[in-house]
MOPAC internal coordinates of N, CA, C and O (Angstrom, degrees):
PM7 1SCF
backbone

  N    0.0000 0     0.00 0     0.00 0    0    0    0
  C    1.4333 1     0.00 0     0.00 0    1    0    0
  C    1.5252 1   105.72 1     0.00 0    2    1    0
  O    1.2310 1   123.12 1   -40.15 1    3    2    1
  N    1.3646 1   111.63 1   139.85 1    3    2    1
  C    1.5418 1   115.34 1  -176.88 1    5    3    2
  C    1.4923 1   107.48 1   -87.25 1    6    5    3
  O    1.2310 1   119.75 1   -33.00 1    7    6    5
  N    1.3009 1   118.08 1   147.00 1    7    6    5
  C    1.5077 1   122.87 1   172.86 1    9    7    6
  C    1.5107 1   108.98 1   -70.64 1   10    9    7
  O    1.2310 1   122.67 1   -33.80 1   11   10    9
  N    1.3469 1   112.49 1   146.20 1   11   10    9
  C    1.4422 1   120.77 1   177.43 1   13   11   10
  C    1.5210 1   104.81 1   -92.69 1   14   13   11
  O    1.2310 1   121.86 1   -52.65 1   15   14   13
  N    1.3349 1   114.05 1   127.35 1   15   14   13
  C    1.4659 1   121.09 1   177.61 1   17   15   14
  C    1.5693 1   111.12 1   -56.62 1   18   17   15
  O    1.2310 1   119.97 1   -34.03 1   19   18   17
  N    1.3340 1   117.66 1   145.97 1   19   18   17
  C    1.4729 1   125.43 1   179.25 1   21   19   18
  C    1.5858 1   111.59 1   -56.88 1   22   21   19
  O    1.2310 1   122.12 1   149.08 1   23   22   21
  N    1.2313 1   113.55 1   -30.92 1   23   22   21
  C    1.5046 1   118.09 1  -176.26 1   25   23   22
  C    1.5442 1   111.69 1   -95.78 1   26   25   23
  O    1.2310 1   118.62 1  -168.82 1   27   26   25
  N    1.3407 1   120.23 1    11.18 1   27   26   25
  C    1.4000 1   124.30 1   177.86 1   29   27   26
  C    1.6109 1   110.42 1   -67.98 1   30   29   27
  O    1.2310 1   121.23 1   -52.73 1   31   30   29
  N    1.3174 1   115.25 1   127.27 1   31   30   29
  C    1.4391 1   115.03 1   176.36 1   33   31   30
  C    1.5497 1   104.31 1  -124.89 1   34   33   31
  O    1.2310 1   123.03 1   -55.43 1   35   34   33
  N    1.3692 1   111.80 1   124.57 1   35   34   33
  C    1.4999 1   114.42 1  -173.64 1   37   35   34
  C    1.5143 1   107.75 1   -77.75 1   38   37   35
  O    1.2310 1   120.99 1   -31.69 1   39   38   37
  N    1.2686 1   115.71 1   148.31 1   39   38   37
  C    1.4820 1   124.85 1   174.98 1   41   39   38
  C    1.5141 1   110.37 1   -64.66 1   42   41   39
  O    1.2310 1   121.05 1   -39.77 1   43   42   41
  N    1.2895 1   115.60 1   140.23 1   43   42   41
  C    1.5162 1   122.37 1   179.05 1   45   43   42
  C    1.4481 1   111.25 1   -81.19 1   46   45   43
  O    1.2310 1   118.57 1  -169.86 1   47   46   45
  N    1.2612 1   120.33 1    10.14 1   47   46   45
  C    1.4675 1   122.78 1   179.73 1   49   47   46
  C    1.5155 1   110.21 1   -64.39 1   50   49   47
  O    1.2310 1   122.52 1   -43.28 1   51   50   49
  N    1.3726 1   112.77 1   136.72 1   51   50   49
  C    1.5182 1   120.06 1   179.32 1   53   51   50
  C    1.5391 1   108.61 1  -116.92 1   54   53   51
  O    1.2310 1   119.96 1  -158.05 1   55   54   53
  N    1.3375 1   117.68 1    21.95 1   55   54   53
  C    1.4736 1   124.34 1   177.45 1   57   55   54
  C    1.4875 1   119.26 1    57.58 1   58   57   55
  O    1.2310 1   122.32 1  -145.29 1   59   58   57
  N    1.3705 1   113.16 1    34.71 1   59   58   57
  C    1.4785 1   124.30 1   176.17 1   61   59   58
  C    1.4860 1   107.65 1   -99.28 1   62   61   59
  O    1.2310 1   116.85 1   132.43 1   63   62   61
  N    1.2725 1   123.59 1   -47.57 1   63   62   61
  C    1.3734 1   127.01 1   171.44 1   65   63   62
  C    1.5462 1   116.56 1    47.30 1   66   65   63
  O    1.2310 1   122.80 1  -126.11 1   67   66   65
  N    1.3823 1   112.24 1    53.89 1   67   66   65
  C    1.4548 1   115.91 1   178.88 1   69   67   66
  C    1.6003 1   104.60 1  -134.26 1   70   69   67
  O    1.2310 1   121.01 1   -53.09 1   71   70   69
  N    1.2919 1   115.67 1   126.91 1   71   70   69
  C    1.4872 1   121.75 1  -171.19 1   73   71   70
  C    1.5563 1   110.48 1   -93.64 1   74   73   71
  O    1.2310 1   118.34 1   -58.26 1   75   74   73
  N    1.3026 1   120.77 1   121.74 1   75   74   73
  C    1.4938 1   122.83 1   175.27 1   77   75   74
  C    1.4920 1   106.10 1   -64.28 1   78   77   75
  O    1.2310 1   118.72 1   -55.54 1   79   78   77
  N    1.3161 1   120.04 1   124.46 1   79   78   77
  C    1.5074 1   122.57 1   175.95 1   81   79   78
  C    1.5375 1   113.85 1   -60.26 1   82   81   79
  O    1.2310 1   119.09 1   154.40 1   83   82   81
  N    1.3810 1   119.34 1   -25.60 1   83   82   81
  C    1.3485 1   121.21 1  -175.67 1   85   83   82
  C    1.5966 1   110.78 1   -87.42 1   86   85   83
  O    1.2310 1   120.47 1   128.46 1   87   86   85
  N    1.3063 1   116.71 1   -51.54 1   87   86   85
  C    1.4353 1   122.37 1  -176.38 1   89   87   86
  C    1.6099 1   111.45 1   -79.37 1   90   89   87
  O    1.2310 1   123.45 1   157.83 1   91   90   89
  N    1.2839 1   110.99 1   -22.17 1   91   90   89
  C    1.6041 1   118.07 1  -169.62 1   93   91   90
  C    1.5069 1   114.37 1    58.89 1   94   93   91
  O    1.2310 1   122.35 1  -151.02 1   95   94   93
  N    1.3577 1   113.10 1    28.98 1   95   94   93
  C    1.5325 1   119.64 1   178.44 1   97   95   94
  C    1.5854 1   106.55 1  -118.96 1   98   97   95
  O    1.2310 1   123.60 1   -32.25 1   99   98   97
  N    1.3033 1   110.71 1   147.75 1   99   98   97
  C    1.4280 1   116.52 1   172.20 1  101   99   98
  C    1.5533 1   112.34 1   -61.93 1  102  101   99
  O    1.2310 1   119.05 1   -46.66 1  103  102  101
  N    1.3294 1   119.41 1   133.34 1  103  102  101
  C    1.4510 1   121.25 1  -171.22 1  105  103  102
  C    1.4850 1   103.70 1   -79.27 1  106  105  103
  O    1.2310 1   114.04 1   165.44 1  107  106  105
  N    1.2336 1   128.89 1   -14.56 1  107  106  105
  C    1.4374 1   131.85 1   178.32 1  109  107  106
  C    1.4955 1   115.63 1   -83.29 1  110  109  107
  O    1.2310 1   122.14 1   117.27 1  111  110  109
  N    1.3286 1   113.51 1   -62.73 1  111  110  109
  C    1.4674 1   117.33 1  -179.50 1  113  111  110
  C    1.4986 1   116.18 1   -97.74 1  114  113  111
  O    1.2310 1   119.31 1   172.51 1  115  114  113
  N    1.4064 1   118.93 1    -7.49 1  115  114  113
  C    1.4301 1   124.25 1  -179.64 1  117  115  114
  C    1.5583 1   117.22 1    67.44 1  118  117  115
  O    1.2310 1   122.37 1  -164.30 1  119  118  117
  N    1.3894 1   113.07 1    15.70 1  119  118  117
  C    1.4592 1   114.83 1   175.07 1  121  119  118
  C    1.5283 1   110.57 1   -85.34 1  122  121  119
  O    1.2310 1   121.49 1   -27.96 1  123  122  121
  N    1.2734 1   114.76 1   152.04 1  123  122  121
  C    1.5049 1   119.39 1   177.87 1  125  123  122
  C    1.5922 1   106.01 1   -81.83 1  126  125  123
  O    1.2310 1   122.11 1   -16.49 1  127  126  125
  N    1.3514 1   113.56 1   163.51 1  127  126  125
  C    1.4606 1   119.58 1  -178.19 1  129  127  126
  C    1.4399 1   106.36 1   -60.82 1  130  129  127
  O    1.2310 1   118.46 1   140.62 1  131  130  129
  N    1.2908 1   120.55 1   -39.38 1  131  130  129
  C    1.5917 1   122.19 1   177.05 1  133  131  130
  C    1.4480 1   110.36 1   -56.97 1  134  133  131
  O    1.2310 1   121.79 1   129.34 1  135  134  133
  N    1.2815 1   114.17 1   -50.66 1  135  134  133
  C    1.5014 1   121.28 1  -177.02 1  137  135  134
  C    1.5895 1   112.02 1   -58.23 1  138  137  135
  O    1.2310 1   123.35 1   134.37 1  139  138  137
  N    1.3641 1   111.19 1   -45.63 1  139  138  137
  C    1.4219 1   115.90 1  -179.99 1  141  139  138
  C    1.5307 1   112.78 1   -64.39 1  142  141  139
  O    1.2310 1   121.10 1   137.34 1  143  142  141
  N    1.2416 1   115.51 1   -42.66 1  143  142  141
  C    1.4697 1   124.26 1   179.56 1  145  143  142
  C    1.5626 1   112.62 1   -64.32 1  146  145  143
  O    1.2310 1   120.10 1   142.85 1  147  146  145
  N    1.2701 1   117.41 1   -37.15 1  147  146  145
  C    1.4515 1   122.29 1   179.72 1  149  147  146
  C    1.4838 1   116.12 1   -86.45 1  150  149  147
  O    1.2310 1   118.57 1   166.40 1  151  150  149
  N    1.3348 1   120.34 1   -13.60 1  151  150  149
  C    1.4539 1   124.85 1  -173.88 1  153  151  150
  C    1.5685 1   111.57 1   -42.84 1  154  153  151
  O    1.2310 1   119.61 1   128.91 1  155  154  153
  N    1.2622 1   118.35 1   -51.09 1  155  154  153
  C    1.5584 1   120.96 1  -173.96 1  157  155  154
  C    1.4678 1   111.21 1   -61.79 1  158  157  155
  O    1.2310 1   117.64 1   152.51 1  159  158  157
  N    1.2921 1   122.10 1   -27.49 1  159  158  157
  C    1.4321 1   122.88 1  -174.48 1  161  159  158
  C    1.5334 1   111.47 1  -106.67 1  162  161  159
  O    1.2310 1   119.92 1  -177.00 1  163  162  161
  N    1.2520 1   117.76 1     3.00 1  163  162  161
  C    1.5260 1   121.46 1   177.07 1  165  163  162
  C    1.4369 1   111.85 1   -74.86 1  166  165  163
  O    1.2310 1   121.91 1   -31.93 1  167  166  165
  N    1.3658 1   113.95 1   148.07 1  167  166  165
  C    1.5576 1   117.79 1   177.18 1  169  167  166
  C    1.5905 1   102.88 1   -78.14 1  170  169  167
  O    1.2310 1   120.67 1   -15.21 1  171  170  169
  N    1.3362 1   116.33 1   164.79 1  171  170  169
  C    1.4549 1   121.24 1   176.74 1  173  171  170
  C    1.6140 1   107.83 1   -56.99 1  174  173  171
  O    1.2310 1   118.00 1   144.40 1  175  174  173
  N    1.2880 1   121.42 1   -35.60 1  175  174  173
  C    1.4647 1   118.15 1  -175.94 1  177  175  174
  C    1.5321 1   105.85 1   -73.23 1  178  177  175
  O    1.2310 1   117.74 1   142.23 1  179  178  177
  N    1.3293 1   121.90 1   -37.77 1  179  178  177
  C    1.4759 1   122.95 1   176.65 1  181  179  178
  C    1.5255 1   111.55 1   -64.30 1  182  181  179
  O    1.2310 1   119.59 1   146.57 1  183  182  181
  N    1.2720 1   118.39 1   -33.43 1  183  182  181
  C    1.4984 1   123.04 1   177.05 1  185  183  182
  C    1.4848 1   111.65 1   -68.64 1  186  185  183
  O    1.2310 1   121.36 1   140.63 1  187  186  185
  N    1.3509 1   115.00 1   -39.37 1  187  186  185
  C    1.4416 1   122.78 1   178.18 1  189  187  186
  C    1.5675 1   109.15 1   -63.68 1  190  189  187
  O    1.2310 1   121.85 1   137.02 1  191  190  189
  N    1.3359 1   114.06 1   -42.98 1  191  190  189
  C    1.4441 1   119.29 1   176.13 1  193  191  190
  C    1.5037 1   116.25 1   -61.89 1  194  193  191
  O    1.2310 1   121.02 1   140.88 1  195  194  193
  N    1.3435 1   115.66 1   -39.12 1  195  194  193
  C    1.4508 1   121.13 1   173.81 1  197  195  194
  C    1.5588 1   111.33 1   -62.99 1  198  197  195
  O    1.2310 1   121.09 1   134.11 1  199  198  197
  N    1.2840 1   115.52 1   -45.89 1  199  198  197
  C    1.4490 1   117.31 1  -176.63 1  201  199  198
  C    1.5198 1   108.12 1   -66.08 1  202  201  199
  O    1.2310 1   119.18 1   140.68 1  203  202  201
  N    1.3394 1   119.17 1   -39.32 1  203  202  201
  C    1.5002 1   118.83 1   174.78 1  205  203  202
  C    1.4901 1   112.22 1   -61.95 1  206  205  203
  O    1.2310 1   119.44 1   137.24 1  207  206  205
  N    1.2893 1   118.68 1   -42.76 1  207  206  205
  C    1.4181 1   122.48 1   174.74 1  209  207  206
  C    1.5666 1   113.76 1   -57.57 1  210  209  207
  O    1.2310 1   121.68 1   137.31 1  211  210  209
  N    1.3165 1   114.40 1   -42.69 1  211  210  209
  C    1.5347 1   118.89 1   173.58 1  213  211  210
  C    1.4978 1   113.36 1   -62.25 1  214  213  211
  O    1.2310 1   121.17 1   141.99 1  215  214  213
  N    1.3204 1   115.37 1   -38.01 1  215  214  213
  C    1.4255 1   122.14 1  -177.83 1  217  215  214
  C    1.6109 1   105.18 1   -65.81 1  218  217  215
  O    1.2310 1   120.61 1   138.85 1  219  218  217
  N    1.3160 1   116.43 1   -41.15 1  219  218  217
  C    1.4501 1   119.76 1  -177.52 1  221  219  218
  C    1.5754 1   105.69 1   -67.96 1  222  221  219
  O    1.2310 1   118.05 1   140.69 1  223  222  221
  N    1.2812 1   121.32 1   -39.31 1  223  222  221
  C    1.4386 1   123.82 1  -178.24 1  225  223  222
  C    1.4518 1   112.85 1   -67.59 1  226  225  223
  O    1.2310 1   122.66 1   146.86 1  227  226  225
  N    1.3782 1   112.51 1   -33.14 1  227  226  225
  C    1.4685 1   120.09 1   175.99 1  229  227  226
  C    1.5470 1   112.32 1   -63.22 1  230  229  227
  O    1.2310 1   120.92 1   157.82 1  231  230  229
  N    1.3590 1   115.85 1   -22.18 1  231  230  229
  C    1.4397 1   120.59 1   177.83 1  233  231  230
  C    1.5525 1   114.85 1   -67.98 1  234  233  231
  O    1.2310 1   122.69 1   154.06 1  235  234  233
  N    1.3870 1   112.45 1   -25.94 1  235  234  233
  C    1.4077 1   116.40 1  -174.11 1  237  235  234
  C    1.5728 1   111.38 1  -122.42 1  238  237  235
  O    1.2310 1   120.03 1   174.57 1  239  238  237
  N    1.3227 1   117.55 1    -5.43 1  239  238  237
  C    1.4319 1   122.91 1  -179.17 1  241  239  238
  C    1.5633 1   111.22 1  -130.32 1  242  241  239
  O    1.2310 1   121.30 1   -33.81 1  243  242  241
  N    1.3492 1   115.12 1   146.19 1  243  242  241
  C    1.4540 1   118.63 1   178.82 1  245  243  242
  C    1.5426 1   110.77 1   -92.84 1  246  245  243
  O    1.2310 1   120.68 1   -48.80 1  247  246  245
  N    1.2566 1   116.30 1   131.20 1  247  246  245
  C    1.4500 1   120.63 1   174.31 1  249  247  246
  C    1.4963 1   108.18 1   -77.56 1  250  249  247
  O    1.2310 1   123.46 1   -48.92 1  251  250  249
  N    1.3211 1   110.97 1   131.08 1  251  250  249
  C    1.4511 1   117.81 1  -176.57 1  253  251  250
  C    1.5503 1   112.43 1  -114.57 1  254  253  251
  O    1.2310 1   120.90 1   -27.02 1  255  254  253
  N    1.3092 1   115.88 1   152.98 1  255  254  253
  C    1.4519 1   120.85 1   174.89 1  257  255  254
  C    1.4639 1   111.43 1   -92.85 1  258  257  255
  O    1.2310 1   119.37 1     2.29 1  259  258  257
  N    1.3040 1   118.80 1  -177.71 1  259  258  257
  C    1.4485 1   124.81 1  -177.41 1  261  259  258
  C    1.5720 1   112.03 1   -62.92 1  262  261  259
  O    1.2310 1   122.46 1   159.36 1  263  262  261
  N    1.3552 1   112.89 1   -20.64 1  263  262  261
  C    1.4099 1   119.83 1  -175.77 1  265  263  262
  C    1.6088 1   111.10 1   -91.34 1  266  265  263
  O    1.2310 1   121.96 1   175.66 1  267  266  265
  N    1.2878 1   113.86 1    -4.34 1  267  266  265
  C    1.4325 1   121.92 1  -177.45 1  269  267  266
  C    1.4436 1   117.86 1    89.18 1  270  269  267
  O    1.2310 1   121.08 1   175.27 1  271  270  269
  N    1.3273 1   115.53 1    -4.73 1  271  270  269
  C    1.4386 1   123.29 1  -175.57 1  273  271  270
  C    1.5260 1   109.67 1   -92.70 1  274  273  271
  O    1.2310 1   120.12 1   -33.51 1  275  274  273
  N    1.3640 1   117.37 1   146.49 1  275  274  273
  C    1.4826 1   120.51 1  -178.76 1  277  275  274
  C    1.4774 1   111.03 1   -53.57 1  278  277  275
  O    1.2310 1   123.97 1   -42.34 1  279  278  277
  N    1.3587 1   110.00 1   137.66 1  279  278  277
  C    1.5158 1   120.66 1   174.00 1  281  279  278
  C    1.4916 1   111.33 1   -73.23 1  282  281  279
  O    1.2310 1   118.13 1   -32.06 1  283  282  281
  N    1.2826 1   121.17 1   147.94 1  283  282  281
  C    1.4809 1   120.52 1   168.81 1  285  283  282
  C    1.4858 1   108.64 1  -108.91 1  286  285  283
  O    1.2310 1   119.89 1   -86.66 1  287  286  285
  N    1.2408 1   117.82 1    93.34 1  287  286  285
  C    1.4894 1   124.86 1  -172.08 1  289  287  286
  C    1.5219 1   109.88 1  -111.90 1  290  289  287
  O    1.2310 1   120.10 1   180.00 1  291  290  289

């Protein structure tokens, strides 16, 4: 088993991968299309900022599953 680097930041993806046509955000993880596309090339600090932004979005938006029902995350 390989060691995980100290600066590894896991993706906030919850495998829903459906974009809301109004907000242009994934209804599962609440990332924008731009954030999703750039994730692989972001620095650890940028990834932490995206996760913080998603947490803020979660305070005002409900994360949905593929069935349209609220996720329990």
